C-alpha positions in Angstrom: -21.1 25.9 -8.2 -19.4 22.6 -8.9 -16.3 24.3 -10.2 -16.1 26.5 -7.1 -16.4 23.4 -4.8 -13.6 21.7 -6.8 -11.3 24.7 -6.4 -12.0 24.8 -2.6 -11.2 21.1 -2.4 -7.9 21.5 -4.2 -6.9 24.5 -2.0 -7.7 22.5 1.2 -5.9 19.4 -0.1 -2.9 21.6 -0.9 -2.9 23.2 2.6 -3.2 19.8 4.2 -0.3 18.3 2.2 1.8 21.4 3.0 1.1 21.0 6.7 1.8 17.2 6.6 5.1 17.9 4.9 6.0 20.5 7.5 5.1 18.1 10.4 7.2 15.4 8.9 10.2 17.7 8.5 9.8 18.9 12.1 9.5 15.3 13.3 12.6 14.2 11.4 14.5 17.3 12.8 13.6 16.5 16.4 14.4 12.8 16.0 17.9 13.6 14.5 18.5 15.8 17.6 17.8 12.8 19.8 20.2 10.7 17.7 22.8 13.5 17.7 23.0 13.1 13.9 23.3 16.0 11.4 21.0 15.9 8.5 23.9 16.6 6.1 25.3 13.2 7.1 22.1 11.4 6.0 21.0 10.2 2.6 18.1 12.7 2.9 16.3 11.4 -0.2 15.6 8.1 1.6 14.6 9.4 5.0 11.1 7.9 5.3 8.3 8.4 7.8 5.0 6.5 8.3 2.4 7.6 10.8 0.9 4.5 12.5 -1.3 6.1 15.2 -2.2 9.6 16.3 0.8 9.5 18.7 3.4 7.5 16.9 5.3 7.3 13.6 7.9 5.0 12.1 11.1 6.8 10.8 13.8 5.2 8.7 17.1 7.1 8.6 20.0 6.1 6.3 23.3 7.7 7.4 26.4 7.7 5.3 29.0 5.4 6.6 31.3 5.6 3.6 31.2 7.3 0.2 33.5 6.6 -2.7 33.7 6.8 -6.5 30.3 5.3 -7.5 29.5 3.6 -4.2 28.0 4.3 -0.8 27.6 2.4 2.4 24.8 3.3 4.8 24.2 2.8 8.5 20.5 2.1 9.1 18.2 3.4 11.8 14.6 2.3 12.1 12.7 4.0 14.9 9.2 4.4 16.4 8.9 7.9 17.7 6.5 10.3 19.4 4.7 12.4 16.9 4.8 15.6 19.0 8.5 15.8 19.8 10.4 13.0 18.0 11.3 11.2 21.2 12.4 7.6 20.4 10.2 4.9 21.9 11.5 1.8 20.1 14.6 1.5 17.9 16.8 -0.7 15.7 20.2 0.3 14.3 22.9 -1.4 12.3 26.2 -0.3 11.0 26.8 -0.8 7.2 23.2 -1.9 6.8 22.9 -1.1 3.1 25.4 -1.0 0.2 25.0 0.6 -3.2 27.5 0.5 -6.1 26.8 -0.8 -9.6 23.4 -1.9 -8.4 22.0 1.3 -6.8 19.3 1.8 -4.2 16.2 3.1 -6.1 13.7 3.4 -3.3 13.0 2.5 0.3 9.6 1.8 1.7 8.2 1.3 5.2 5.3 -1.1 5.5 3.3 -1.4 8.8 1.9 -4.8 9.6 2.7 -6.3 6.2 2.3 -9.9 7.3 1.0 -11.6 10.4 4.0 -13.3 11.9 2.7 -13.6 15.4 -0.5 -13.1 17.4 1.4 -11.2 20.1 3.5 -8.5 18.2 3.0 -5.8 15.6 5.2 -6.2 12.6 7.2 -3.6 10.5 8.5 -4.3 7.0 11.2 -2.4 5.1 11.5 -2.9 1.4 14.6 -1.8 -0.5 14.4 -1.4 -4.3 17.6 -2.0 -6.2 18.3 -1.2 -9.8 21.2 -2.2 -12.1 21.8 0.1 -15.0 24.0 -2.1 -17.1 22.5 -2.0 -20.5 23.3 -5.6 -21.6 22.1 -7.1 -18.3 19.3 -5.0 -16.8 18.5 -6.0 -13.2 16.0 -4.9 -10.5 15.0 -6.4 -7.2 13.0 -5.8 -4.0 14.4 -7.0 -0.7 12.3 -7.4 2.4 13.3 -7.1 6.0 10.9 -7.8 8.9 10.9 -6.5 12.4 8.7 -6.9 15.5 8.3 -4.5 18.3 9.2 -5.6 21.8 9.2 -2.7 24.3 12.1 -0.3 23.5 13.5 -2.6 20.8 12.7 -3.4 17.2 13.9 -6.9 16.6 14.8 -8.1 13.1 13.6 -11.6 12.2 14.1 -11.5 8.4 16.9 -9.7 6.6 17.1 -8.7 2.9 14.8 -11.5 1.5 14.2 -11.1 -2.2 10.5 -10.8 -2.9 10.9 -9.6 -6.5 13.7 -9.8 -9.1 14.0 -9.3 -12.8 17.1 -10.3 -14.7 17.6 -9.7 -18.4 20.1 -10.5 -21.2 20.0 -8.3 -24.3 22.1 -8.1 -27.4 22.0 -4.3 -27.2 19.9 -4.2 -30.4 16.4 -5.7 -30.8 16.2 -8.9 -28.7 16.2 -9.8 -25.0 15.3 -12.5 -22.5 14.0 -11.8 -19.0 13.4 -14.0 -15.9 11.1 -12.5 -13.4 10.4 -13.7 -9.8 7.3 -12.4 -7.9 6.8 -13.8 -4.4 3.7 -13.7 -2.3 3.9 -14.5 1.4 1.2 -15.8 3.7 1.4 -17.0 7.3 1.0 -20.6 8.3 -1.1 -19.9 11.4 -0.6 -22.3 14.3 -1.9 -21.3 17.7 0.7 -23.6 19.3 3.7 -21.5 18.2 4.5 -17.9 19.1 5.8 -17.0 15.6 4.2 -18.4 12.5 6.1 -20.0 9.7 5.6 -18.3 6.3 4.5 -19.9 3.1 6.1 -18.3 0.0 4.8 -18.8 -3.5 7.4 -17.8 -6.1 5.9 -17.1 -9.5 8.6 -17.4 -12.2 7.9 -15.8 -15.6 10.2 -16.1 -18.6 9.7 -13.7 -21.4 11.5 -12.8 -24.6 11.4 -9.6 -26.6 12.0 -9.2 -30.3 11.7 -6.0 -32.3 9.9 -4.3 -29.4 7.3 -7.1 -28.9 7.3 -9.1 -25.7 6.1 -12.7 -25.5 5.7 -14.9 -22.4 7.4 -18.1 -23.1 7.2 -19.9 -19.7 5.4 -19.5 -16.4 5.9 -21.7 -13.3 5.4 -21.6 -9.5 7.7 -22.8 -6.8 6.7 -23.1 -3.1 9.1 -22.2 -0.4 8.8 -21.8 3.4 10.4 -19.3 5.7 10.7 -21.2 9.0 11.2 -19.5 12.3 14.2 -21.0 14.0 16.3 -19.5 16.8 14.8 -16.1 16.6 15.1 -15.7 12.8 13.3 -16.7 9.6 15.3 -19.1 7.5 14.5 -20.3 4.0 13.7 -24.0 3.6 12.3 -25.7 0.5 
């Protein structure tokens, strides 16, 4: 009986996933029609959707602006759309928003309400993962952009802020050193201001690797602040 229930659950889960995938594809197709953009002109691998209510979803669409030998430049569209027909309700767009060459884009993620930056507006985050494949100097990073919704517009208040990075130096054989930065962000809530400043704790970890064994050699923290000034967040120590 238990095995039968497990099989039924797996079948229902598979059907639900298939329906969700179909719904997302239909939603993307309808939204592209409103934008008058052909899907062939998009970096389809990184078109992302995130359902935020029963009636609305966020869609991120990267469109090729330029392609060359080993590099691409992408125009960026971030939209809140109607789930039924893909009609655009709020939008942000930027030409040549993302660039990838020796350091390639590895992933794009939408985060809904990642941080509380205001008591009045809902917040959308976009995280871009980059990866450098140079063997002697491996590199990876995550960069955060933040937007808030104001009527028909999504307004960017933070652009490409590094929340994670890892840099390494290797001899190509059996030894390497790495420096890793992991940042956590929390609001400095003040009821007197419309947008809160953000406290950033940067955890810095230095490690070394010899003959396949990794050893932590130093760990420290640094506190930064993202201060809201003239409509944007700016980094102040």
